[in-house]
VOGU-741594 format. One record per atom (N, C-alpha, C): z, y, x; atom name. Coordinates in Angstrom, 2 decimals. Each point is the difference from the previous one (the first is absolute). Layout:
         w         v         u   atom
         Z         Y         X     CA
...
//
This chain:
         w         v         u   atom
      0.00     -1.21      0.83      N
      0.00      1.21     -0.83     CA
      0.00      1.26      0.86      C
      0.82     -0.03      1.08      N
      0.07      1.18      0.86     CA
     -1.35      0.30      0.64      C
     -0.76     -1.04      0.36      N
     -1.31      0.20      0.62     CA
     -0.96      0.67     -0.98      C
      0.05     -0.41     -1.27      N
     -0.88      0.57     -1.01     CA
      0.35      1.47     -0.21      C
      1.28      0.31     -0.13      N
      0.41      1.38     -0.21     CA
     -0.36      0.88      1.19      C
      0.12     -0.53      1.20      N
     -0.37      0.78      1.19     CA
     -1.49      0.30      0.00      C
     -0.81     -0.96     -0.41      N
     -1.44      0.20     -0.09     CA
     -0.33      1.06     -1.04      C
      0.68     -0.04     -1.13      N
     -0.20      0.98     -1.06     CA
      0.37      1.40      0.49      C
      1.10      0.10      0.73      N
      0.44      1.31      0.50     CA
     -0.96      0.56      1.06      C
     -0.58     -0.87      0.81      N
     -0.88      0.44      1.09     CA
     -1.38      0.41     -0.48      C
     -0.42     -0.51     -1.15      N
     -1.37      0.23     -0.48     CA
     -0.29      1.50     -0.12      C
     -1.09      0.42      0.62      N
     -0.41      1.40     -0.06     CA
     -1.50      0.09     -0.23      C
     -0.46      1.20     -0.32      N
     -1.42      0.24     -0.18     CA
     -0.58      0.55      1.29      C
     -1.01     -0.67      0.54      N
     -0.61      0.39      1.28     CA
     -1.20      0.89     -0.27      C
      0.21      1.31      0.09      N
     -1.04      0.97     -0.37     CA
     -0.92      0.39      1.15      C
      0.29     -0.50      1.21      N
     -0.78      0.42      1.16     CA
     -1.23     -0.89      0.20      C
     -0.96      0.42      0.85      N
     -1.14     -0.86      0.33     CA
      0.47     -1.29      0.67      C
     -0.75     -1.08     -0.23      N
      0.32     -1.28      0.63     CA
     -0.95     -0.26      1.17      C
      0.46     -0.79      0.94      N
     -0.75     -0.32      1.21     CA
     -1.13     -0.98     -0.33      C
     -1.24      0.46      0.10      N
     -1.14     -0.85     -0.33     CA
     -0.25     -1.07      1.06      C
      0.60      0.17      1.18      N
     -0.16     -1.00      1.06     CA
      1.04     -1.12     -0.12      C
      0.85      0.10     -0.97      N
      1.02     -1.02     -0.22     CA
     -0.10     -0.50     -1.44      C
     -0.91     -0.90     -0.26      N
     -0.22     -0.45     -1.38     CA
      1.15     -0.84     -0.54      C
      0.07     -0.12     -1.30      N
      0.96     -0.88     -0.65     CA
     -0.53     -1.43      0.12      C
      0.80     -0.89      0.56      N
     -0.44     -1.37      0.22     CA
     -0.29     -0.70     -1.33      C
     -0.94     -0.94      0.03      N
     -0.38     -0.71     -1.23     CA
      1.19     -0.69     -0.64      C
      0.86     -0.61      0.82      N
      1.14     -0.72     -0.57     CA
      1.02      0.96     -0.62      C
      0.09      1.22      0.55      N
      0.90      0.98     -0.59     CA
     -0.55      0.52     -1.33      C
     -1.29      0.27     -0.02      N
     -0.63      0.43     -1.25     CA
      0.13     -1.09     -1.05      C
     -0.19     -1.25      0.42      N
      0.14     -1.13     -0.93     CA
      1.42     -0.05     -0.56      C
      0.99      0.29      0.84      N
      1.39     -0.01     -0.45     CA
      0.27      1.09     -1.02      C
     -0.59      1.18      0.20      N
      0.18      1.10     -0.95     CA
     -0.66     -0.33     -1.33      C
     -1.18     -0.62      0.05      N
     -0.68     -0.39     -1.23     CA
      0.73     -1.15     -0.69      C
      0.63     -0.86      0.78      N
      0.79     -1.09     -0.59     CA
      1.21      0.58     -0.74      C
      0.57      1.06      0.55      N
      1.10      0.67     -0.68     CA
     -0.47      0.58     -1.33      C
     -1.22      0.55     -0.01      N
     -0.57      0.51     -1.25     CA
     -0.21     -1.14     -0.99      C
     -0.46     -1.11      0.51      N
     -0.28     -1.16     -0.85     CA
      1.22     -0.45     -0.79      C
      1.17      0.06      0.62      N
      1.22     -0.49     -0.63     CA
      0.80      1.12     -0.67      C
     -0.63      1.13     -0.24      N
      0.68      1.08     -0.72     CA
      0.25     -0.41     -1.45      C
      1.14      0.37     -0.56      N
      0.24     -0.27     -1.42     CA
     -0.88      0.89     -0.86      C
     -0.70     -0.59     -0.96      N
     -0.82      0.78     -0.93     CA
      0.30     -0.46     -1.42      C
     -0.10      0.91     -0.95      N
      0.32     -0.30     -1.40     CA
     -0.86     -1.16     -0.50      C
      0.65     -0.99     -0.60      N
     -0.69     -1.18     -0.54     CA
     -0.83     -0.72      1.06      C
      0.37      0.20      1.27      N
     -0.75     -0.57      1.12     CA
     -1.49      0.33     -0.13      C
     -0.29      1.22     -0.48      N
     -1.39      0.41     -0.21     CA
     -0.75      0.19      1.31      C
      0.75      0.32      1.06      N
     -0.63      0.26      1.30     CA
     -1.15      0.99     -0.20      C
      0.36      1.15     -0.55      N
     -0.97      0.98     -0.48     CA
     -0.55      0.91      1.09      C
     -0.33     -0.57      1.14      N
     -0.49      0.85      1.09     CA
     -1.06     -0.73      0.83      C
     -0.82      0.80      0.65      N
     -0.97     -0.46      1.00     CA
      0.18      0.94      1.19      C
     -0.23     -0.50      1.20      N
      0.17      0.82      1.20     CA
     -1.28     -0.02      0.83      C
     -0.52      1.18      0.26      N
     -1.17      0.13      0.88     CA
      0.52      0.32      1.40      C
     -0.26     -0.89      0.95      N
      0.43      0.19      1.38     CA
     -1.13      0.69      0.77      C
      0.27      1.18      0.51      N
     -1.01      0.78      0.71     CA
      0.40      0.10      1.47      C
     -0.80     -0.61      0.88      N
      0.27      0.10      1.44     CA
     -1.25      0.35      0.81      C
     -1.12      0.22     -0.68      N
     -1.23      0.42      0.66     CA
      0.11      1.50      0.31      C
     -0.14      0.36      1.27      N
      0.23      1.39      0.39     CA
     -0.94      0.98     -0.70      C
     -1.24     -0.40     -0.21      N
     -0.94      0.90     -0.67     CA
      0.41      0.24     -1.45      C
      0.49     -1.05     -0.64      N
      0.45      0.15     -1.38     CA
      1.27      0.85     -0.04      C
      0.91     -0.24      0.95      N
      1.22      0.80      0.07     CA
     -0.32      1.47      0.25      C
     -0.98      0.27      0.85      N
     -0.40      1.38      0.27     CA
     -0.60      0.64     -1.23      C
     -0.79     -0.76     -0.76      N
     -0.61      0.52     -1.22     CA
      1.07      0.38     -1.02      C
      0.99     -0.85     -0.14      N
      1.09      0.29     -0.94     CA
      0.84      1.17      0.51      C
      0.25      0.02      1.31      N
      0.80      1.07      0.58     CA
     -0.64      1.37     -0.11      C
     -1.32      0.04     -0.12      N
     -0.70      1.29     -0.09     CA
     -0.12      0.53     -1.42      C
      0.46     -0.78     -0.96      N
     -0.06      0.45     -1.40     CA
      0.91      1.21     -0.18      C
     -0.52      1.04     -0.63      N
      0.78      1.21     -0.24     CA
      1.08     -0.29     -1.03      C
      1.22      0.41      0.32      N
      1.13     -0.20     -0.91     CA
      0.48      1.37     -0.48      C
     -0.41      0.40     -1.20      N
      0.33      1.34     -0.48     CA
      1.50      0.21     -0.19      C
      0.43      1.25      0.12      N
      1.40      0.36     -0.19     CA
      0.25      0.24     -1.48      C
      1.04     -0.59     -0.54      N
      0.34      0.15     -1.41     CA
      1.09      1.06     -0.16      C
     -0.31      1.04     -0.77      N
      1.00      1.03     -0.27     CA
      1.19     -0.61     -0.74      C
     -0.27     -0.91     -0.91      N
      1.08     -0.64     -0.75     CA
      0.93     -0.75      0.93      C
     -0.59     -0.74      0.96      N
      0.84     -0.74      0.96     CA
      0.87      0.95      0.80      C
     -0.58      1.08      0.51      N
      0.75      0.91      0.86     CA
      1.14      0.65     -0.77      C
     -0.27      0.41     -1.24      N
      1.04      0.67     -0.79     CA
      1.12     -0.97     -0.36      C
     -0.35     -1.21     -0.40      N
      1.04     -0.97     -0.36     CA
      0.73     -0.51      1.24      C
     -0.72     -0.06      1.12      N
      0.61     -0.41      1.26     CA
      1.10      0.98      0.41      C
     -0.20      1.28     -0.33      N
      0.96      1.03      0.37     CA
      1.40     -0.32     -0.53      C
      0.05     -0.61     -1.18      N
      1.29     -0.31     -0.61     CA
      0.80     -1.03      0.80      C
     -0.68     -0.76      0.86      N
      0.65     -1.05      0.79     CA
      0.39      0.47      1.40      C
     -0.27      1.27      0.31      N
      0.20      0.48      1.37     CA
      1.41      0.53      0.24      C
      0.51     -0.30      1.19      N
      1.22      0.63      0.50     CA
     -0.41      0.86      1.19      C
      0.63      1.15      0.14      N
     -0.42      0.96      1.02     CA
      0.91      0.01      1.24      C
      0.90     -0.98      0.08      N
      0.81     -0.21      1.19     CA
      0.51     -1.44     -0.04      C
      0.39     -0.50      1.16      N
      0.55     -1.35      0.04     CA
      1.31     -0.07     -0.76      C
      0.76      1.08      0.02      N
      1.27      0.04     -0.72     CA
     -0.23     -0.14     -1.50      C
     -1.03      0.69     -0.50      N
     -0.32     -0.09     -1.43     CA
     -0.47     -1.40     -0.37      C
     -0.80     -0.61      0.87      N
     -0.50     -1.35     -0.27     CA
      1.14     -1.01      0.00      C
      0.93      0.15      0.94      N
      1.15     -0.91      0.06     CA
      0.88      0.14     -1.24      C
      0.06      1.19     -0.53      N
      0.81      0.22     -1.19     CA
     -0.69     -0.55     -1.25      C
     -1.32      0.22     -0.10      N
     -0.74     -0.47     -1.18     CA
     -0.17     -1.52      0.00      C
     -0.23     -0.56      1.20      N
     -0.18     -1.44      0.19     CA
     -1.30     -0.53     -0.61      C
     -0.86      0.86     -0.46      N
     -1.32     -0.40     -0.51     CA
     -1.03      1.02      0.48      C
     -1.28     -0.40     -0.02      N
     -1.06      0.92      0.39     CA
     -0.28     -0.01      1.50      C
     -0.68      1.02      0.47      N
     -0.45      0.07      1.38     CA
      0.10      1.43      0.53      C
     -0.11      0.13      1.32      N
      0.10      1.31      0.62     CA
     -1.30      0.79     -0.19      C
      0.16      1.28     -0.28      N
     -1.16      0.87     -0.21     CA
     -0.86      0.12      1.25      C
      0.62     -0.14      1.17      N
     -0.73      0.15      1.26     CA
     -1.06     -1.09      0.20      C
     -0.01     -1.02     -0.84      N
     -1.01     -1.04      0.12     CA
     -1.32      0.43     -0.62      C
     -0.04      1.21     -0.59      N
     -1.20      0.48     -0.68     CA
     -0.39      1.38      0.52      C
     -1.28      0.39     -0.18      N
     -0.44      1.33      0.44     CA
      0.82      1.10     -0.66      C
      0.14      1.15      0.67      N
      0.80      1.10     -0.57     CA
     -0.41      0.40     -1.41      C
     -1.30      0.01     -0.29      N
     -0.44      0.43     -1.33     CA
      0.43     -0.97     -1.10      C
      0.30     -1.25      0.39      N
      0.44     -0.99     -0.99     CA
      1.46      0.19     -0.38      C
      0.68      0.88      0.68      N
      1.41      0.25     -0.27     CA
      0.17      1.17     -0.96      C
     -1.03      0.28     -0.75      N
     -0.01      1.10     -0.97     CA
     -0.08     -0.60     -1.41      C
      0.97      0.29     -0.86      N
     -0.02     -0.59     -1.35     CA
     -1.18      0.46     -0.85      C
     -0.62      1.11      0.40      N
     -1.15      0.53     -0.75     CA
     -1.30     -0.22      0.75      C
     -0.09     -1.10      0.72      N
     -1.18     -0.32      0.82     CA
     -1.29      0.08     -0.83      C
     -0.98      0.69      0.55      N
     -1.33      0.09     -0.62     CA
     -1.06     -0.14      1.10      C
     -0.93     -0.91     -0.21      N
     -1.05     -0.22      1.00     CA
     -0.85      1.23      0.21      C
     -0.25      0.76     -1.07      N
     -0.89      1.16      0.13     CA
      0.63      1.15      0.76      C
      1.28     -0.12      0.36      N
      0.66      1.04      0.78     CA
      0.12     -0.37      1.47      C
     -0.59     -1.14      0.37      N
      0.08     -0.47      1.38     CA
     -1.38      0.09      0.64      C
     -0.05      0.49      1.24      N
     -1.30      0.17      0.64     CA
     -0.60     -1.35      0.41      C
     -1.30      0.02      0.22      N
     -0.74     -1.23      0.29     CA
      0.50     -0.71      1.25      C
      0.40      0.78      1.00      N
      0.46     -0.60      1.26     CA
      1.27     -0.82     -0.23      C
      0.92      0.52     -0.82      N
      1.24     -0.73     -0.26     CA
     -0.27     -1.23     -0.85      C
     -0.91      0.13     -0.96      N
     -0.35     -1.16     -0.83     CA
     -0.58     -1.10      0.87      C
     -0.86      0.38      0.93      N
     -0.61     -0.99      0.90     CA
      1.05     -0.69      0.84      C
      1.04      0.74      0.42      N
      1.06     -0.60      0.82     CA
      0.84     -0.98     -0.81      C
      0.07      0.20     -1.32      N
      0.76     -0.90     -0.86     CA
     -0.75     -1.30     -0.26      C
     -1.31      0.10     -0.06      N
     -0.82     -1.17     -0.34     CA
     -0.28     -0.83      1.24      C
      1.05     -0.53      0.57      N
     -0.14     -0.82      1.19     CA
     -0.60     -1.35     -0.34      C
     -0.83     -0.55      0.89      N
     -0.59     -1.32     -0.28     CA
      1.06     -1.09      0.00      C
     -0.31     -1.11     -0.62      N
      0.92     -1.13     -0.02     CA
      0.23     -0.47      1.43      C
      1.26     -0.12      0.44      N
      0.27     -0.45      1.38     CA
     -0.64     -1.36      0.27      C
     -0.36     -0.24      1.25      N
     -0.65     -1.25      0.37     CA
      0.94     -1.19     -0.19      C
     -0.58     -1.16     -0.29      N
      0.78     -1.23     -0.13     CA
     -0.88     -1.19      0.33      C
      0.64     -1.09      0.42      N
     -0.73     -1.21      0.33     CA
     -0.43     -0.74     -1.25      C
      0.82      0.09     -1.05      N
     -0.27     -0.70     -1.25     CA
      0.40      0.88     -1.17      C
     -0.79     -0.07     -1.06      N
      0.35      0.67     -1.25     CA
     -0.06     -1.04     -1.10      C
      1.10     -0.13     -0.76      N
      0.03     -0.91     -1.13     CA
     -0.12      0.82     -1.28      C
     -0.97     -0.32     -0.83      N
     -0.21      0.71     -1.25     CA
      0.34     -0.95     -1.15      C
      1.06      0.32     -0.74      N
      0.49     -0.86     -1.07     CA
     -0.54      0.50     -1.33      C
     -0.70     -0.86     -0.71      N
     -0.60      0.37     -1.28     CA
      0.52     -0.91     -1.11      C
     -0.13      0.48     -1.25      N
      0.42     -0.82     -1.14     CA
     -0.89      0.29     -1.20      C
      0.04     -0.91     -0.97      N
     -0.80      0.10     -1.21     CA
      0.91      0.48     -1.13      C
     -0.17      1.23     -0.51      N
      0.89      0.52     -1.05     CA
     -0.13     -0.74     -1.32      C
     -1.04     -0.79     -0.17      N
     -0.16     -0.75     -1.25     CA
      0.89     -1.22     -0.04      C
      0.49     -0.41      1.15      N
      0.91     -1.14      0.06     CA
      1.43      0.53      0.10      C
      0.80     -0.27     -1.00      N
      1.38      0.47      0.05     CA
      0.93     -1.06     -0.58      C
      1.27      0.11      0.33      N
      0.99     -0.93     -0.50     CA
      0.15      0.18     -1.52      C
      0.30     -1.06     -0.73      N
      0.19      0.10     -1.45     CA
      1.05      1.04     -0.37      C
     -0.30      0.77     -1.04      N
      0.94      1.01     -0.53     CA
      0.45      0.98      1.07      C
     -0.89      0.34      0.91      N
      0.33      0.95      1.06     CA
     -0.84      1.26     -0.22      C
      0.46      0.85     -0.91      N
     -0.74      1.21     -0.33     CA
     -0.15      0.88      1.23      C
     -1.21      0.44      0.26      N
     -0.24      0.81      1.18     CA
     -0.02     -0.80      1.29      C
      0.09     -1.34     -0.14      N
     -0.02     -0.91      1.14     CA
      1.11      0.31      1.00      C
      1.17      0.36     -0.52      N
      1.12      0.32      0.88     CA
      0.34     -1.17      0.91      C
      0.03     -1.22     -0.55      N
      0.36     -1.16      0.80     CA
     -1.07     -0.29      1.05      C
     -1.27      0.27     -0.33      N
     -1.06     -0.20      0.98     CA
      0.10      0.96      1.16      C
      0.33      1.27     -0.30      N
      0.18      1.00      1.06     CA
      1.21     -0.36      0.84      C
      1.06     -0.47     -0.65      N
      1.19     -0.44      0.73     CA
     -0.34     -1.14      0.96      C
     -0.88     -0.90     -0.45      N
     -0.42     -1.12      0.85     CA
     -0.73      0.49      1.24      C
     -0.84      1.02     -0.17      N
     -0.73      0.55      1.14     CA
      0.98      0.63      1.01      C
      1.10      0.56     -0.50      N
      1.03      0.52      0.89     CA
      0.64     -1.11      0.82      C
      0.15     -1.18     -0.63      N
      0.57     -1.14      0.73     CA
     -0.95     -0.45      1.11      C
     -1.30      0.03     -0.27      N
     -0.99     -0.34      1.02     CA
      0.11      0.97      1.17      C
      0.12      1.28     -0.31      N
      0.14      1.02      1.04     CA
      1.22     -0.25      0.86      C
      1.14     -0.22     -0.64      N
      1.24     -0.17      0.75     CA
     -0.03     -1.26      0.85      C
     -0.53     -1.10     -0.54      N
     -0.08     -1.24      0.78     CA
     -0.82      0.20      1.28      C
     -1.15      0.64     -0.14      N
     -0.86      0.21      1.17     CA
      0.67      0.94      0.99      C
      0.68      1.02     -0.51      N
      0.63      0.99      0.86     CA
      1.11     -0.63      0.83      C
      0.84     -0.80     -0.64      N
      1.09     -0.63      0.72     CA
     -0.51     -1.04      0.99      C
     -1.07     -0.72     -0.38      N
     -0.59     -0.97      0.93     CA
     -0.53      0.71      1.24      C
     -0.71      1.12     -0.20      N
     -0.52      0.77      1.13     CA
      1.15      0.53      0.87      C
      1.03      0.51     -0.64      N
      1.15      0.54      0.73     CA
      0.64     -1.08      0.86      C
      0.08     -1.22     -0.53      N
      0.63     -1.10      0.74     CA
     -0.79     -0.37      1.25      C
     -1.31      0.34      0.02      N
     -0.85     -0.31      1.14     CA
     -0.16      1.18      0.96      C
      0.63      1.12     -0.34      N
     -0.14      1.19      0.83     CA
     -1.31      0.72     -0.22      C
     -0.63     -0.23     -1.14      N
     -1.29      0.63     -0.31     CA
      0.24      1.20     -0.91      C
     -0.61      1.13      0.36      N
      0.14      1.20     -0.81     CA
     -0.81     -0.10     -1.27      C
      0.51      0.61     -1.08      N
     -0.72      0.00     -1.28     CA
      0.21      1.34     -0.68      C
     -1.06      0.49     -0.61      N
      0.09      1.22     -0.79     CA
     -0.75     -0.21     -1.31      C
      0.65      0.30     -1.11      N
     -0.66     -0.05     -1.30     CA
     -0.86      1.24     -0.15      C
     -1.25     -0.18     -0.40      N
     -0.92      1.12     -0.19     CA
     -0.38      0.05     -1.48      C
      0.51      0.98     -0.70      N
     -0.30      0.13     -1.43     CA
     -1.22      0.87     -0.26      C
     -0.36      0.82      0.99      N
     -1.10      0.96     -0.20     CA
     -1.36     -0.67     -0.15      C
     -0.11     -1.29      0.36      N
     -1.28     -0.70     -0.14     CA
     -0.14     -0.66     -1.37      C
      1.06      0.00     -0.79      N
      0.00     -0.77     -1.24     CA
     -0.93      0.58     -1.07      C
     -0.19      1.31      0.01      N
     -0.79      0.63     -1.05     CA
     -1.46      0.21      0.38      C
     -0.37     -0.37      1.22      N
     -1.34      0.29      0.47     CA
     -1.03     -1.07     -0.30      C
     -1.10      0.39     -0.63      N
     -1.09     -0.95     -0.29     CA
     -0.75     -0.35      1.28      C
      0.11      0.86      1.01      N
     -0.73     -0.24      1.25     CA
      0.53     -1.24      0.71      C
      1.32     -0.20     -0.03      N
      0.58     -1.20      0.61     CA
     -0.53     -1.24     -0.69      C
     -0.05      0.03     -1.33      N
     -0.48     -1.14     -0.77     CA
     -1.47     -0.28      0.33      C
     -0.76      1.07      0.19      N
     -1.42     -0.19      0.34     CA
     -0.14     -0.65      1.37      C
      0.74      0.51      0.98      N
     -0.10     -0.53      1.37     CA
      0.39     -1.47      0.05      C
      1.04     -0.37     -0.76      N
      0.53     -1.36      0.06     CA
     -0.58     -0.92     -1.09      C
     -0.87      0.53     -0.85      N
     -0.61     -0.83     -1.03     CA
      0.98     -0.46     -1.06      C
      1.02      0.80     -0.27      N
      1.00     -0.35     -1.01     CA
     -0.57      0.29     -1.38      C
      0.03     -0.97     -0.91      N
     -0.55      0.20     -1.35     CA
      0.63      1.19     -0.72      C
     -0.78      0.63     -0.86      N
      0.46      1.20     -0.71     CA
      1.21     -0.27     -0.88      C
      0.12     -1.22     -0.53      N
      1.09     -0.27     -0.94     CA
      1.32     -0.33      0.69      C
      0.02     -0.01      1.32      N
      1.24     -0.20      0.73     CA
      0.54      1.34      0.48      C
      1.31      0.09      0.14      N
      0.65      1.23      0.43     CA
      0.69     -0.22      1.35      C
     -0.15      0.97      0.89      N
      0.71     -0.07      1.27     CA
      1.44      0.42     -0.25      C
      0.93     -0.94      0.21      N
      1.43      0.30     -0.21     CA
      0.54      0.81      1.17      C
     -0.26     -0.47      1.20      N
      0.43      0.70      1.21     CA
     -0.71     -0.63      1.19      C
      0.04      0.69      1.11      N
     -0.53     -0.53      1.26     CA
      1.11      0.10      1.03      C
     -0.07     -0.84      1.03      N
      0.99      0.13      1.07     CA
     -0.65     -0.20      1.35      C
      0.32      0.93      0.90      N
     -0.46     -0.05      1.38     CA
      0.94     -0.91      0.78      C
     -0.58     -0.82      0.87      N
      0.79     -0.88      0.85     CA
     -0.37      0.21      1.46      C
      0.98     -0.10      0.88      N
     -0.30      0.09      1.42     CA
      1.22      0.33      0.83      C
     -0.24      0.27      1.28      N
      1.05      0.36      0.93     CA
     -0.16      1.49      0.33      C
      1.08      0.77     -0.11      N
     -0.10      1.44      0.27     CA
     -0.63      0.31      1.36      C
     -0.90      0.99      0.01      N
     -0.65      0.41      1.25     CA
      0.93      0.86      0.84      C
      1.05      0.53     -0.60      N
      0.98      0.80      0.72     CA
      1.38     -0.28     -0.60      C
      1.01      0.51      0.64      N
      1.36     -0.24     -0.48     CA
      0.17      0.63     -1.38      C
      0.44     -0.78     -0.98      N
      0.18      0.56     -1.35     CA
      0.99      1.15     -0.01      C
     -0.32      1.02     -0.78      N
      0.91      1.14     -0.11     CA
      1.24     -0.42     -0.79      C
      1.13      0.48      0.44      N
      1.24     -0.31     -0.71     CA
      0.25      1.05     -1.07      C
      0.47     -0.42     -1.15      N
      0.32      0.93     -1.07     CA
      1.21     -0.52     -0.77      C
      0.68      0.92     -0.63      N
      1.23     -0.35     -0.73     CA
     -0.34     -0.81     -1.24      C
      0.64     -1.14     -0.13      N
     -0.18     -0.85     -1.18     CA
      1.31     -0.04     -0.77      C
     -0.07      0.18     -1.30      N
      1.22      0.03     -0.82     CA
     -0.16     -0.93     -1.20      C
      1.11     -0.48     -0.51      N
      0.05     -0.77     -1.24     CA
      1.30      0.34     -0.72      C
     -0.01     -0.10     -1.31      N
      1.24      0.14     -0.74     CA
      0.95     -1.14      0.37      C
      1.28      0.24     -0.10      N
      0.98     -1.06      0.18     CA
     -0.05     -0.92     -1.22      C
      0.40     -1.24      0.20      N
     -0.03     -0.97     -1.11     CA
      0.78      0.52     -1.21      C
      1.14      0.64      0.24      N
      0.81      0.50     -1.10     CA
     -0.69      1.11     -0.79      C
     -1.04      0.61      0.62      N
     -0.71      1.09     -0.68     CA
     -0.95     -0.48     -1.09      C
     -0.41     -1.28      0.08      N
     -0.97     -0.48     -0.99     CA
      0.44     -1.25     -0.75      C
      1.22     -0.46      0.21      N
      0.47     -1.19     -0.72     CA
      0.98      0.39     -1.10      C
     -0.03     -0.75     -1.08      N
      0.85      0.23     -1.16     CA
      0.60     -1.35     -0.39      C
      1.29     -0.07     -0.23      N
      0.66     -1.27     -0.29     CA
      0.28     -0.17     -1.48      C
     -0.68     -0.96     -0.59      N
      0.19     -0.41     -1.41     CA
     -0.50      1.02     -1.01      C
     -0.01      1.27      0.35      N
     -0.45      1.03     -0.92     CA
     -0.56      1.16      0.81      C
     -1.16      0.54     -0.44      N
     -0.62      1.10      0.75     CA
      0.96      1.17      0.08      C
      0.14      0.53      1.21      N
      0.90      1.12      0.21     CA
      1.34     -0.40      0.54      C
      0.32     -1.30     -0.01      N
      1.28     -0.46      0.53     CA
     -0.19     -0.51      1.42      C
//
């Protein structure tokens, strides 16, 4: 149990470029996919498919796709920001504002008020990686009596966590990439049928440089547990 908890605590998101000269070994990739295979899914539907991308030309094509900035994301993201480590430690949720461009730290963010040079600096290309896993699902297949396919989405989260912990146990960096989920260009490049939806993608590899350290916080167990009755 202690080993599992330590792995859970160590798991982080690797946002930096990965070393292309140090590929993920076939047996390690197989282990990560095996972890996905045994993920719990509602009604054992196994409602996912995974496209493994390791061809450099294909990775470059996906990496060059323009990822537009969402005003809605930036404004809602603002609500999760802390402007000092002391504030973050007190709140125990969210992230430091310094992880984002200065203009994103404005609650009234508007794209039309930012110059082209700054917008270009925000639209950074997808960092390099040795492997990209693209997880897709069919929204027409859902668990019985699961309005909105809540249980199916929950199952996809289990797939994500299983792969993430497996990668962490091998010392392999992983980053979830949500910005590729809404793009038709990714589906075109990978030949993904129109009726399937990209749930998420994850970059795999070994960091090309020392990962940056940042403050990580979580609520204490007593902050989110209730005994026998909510509020107690």
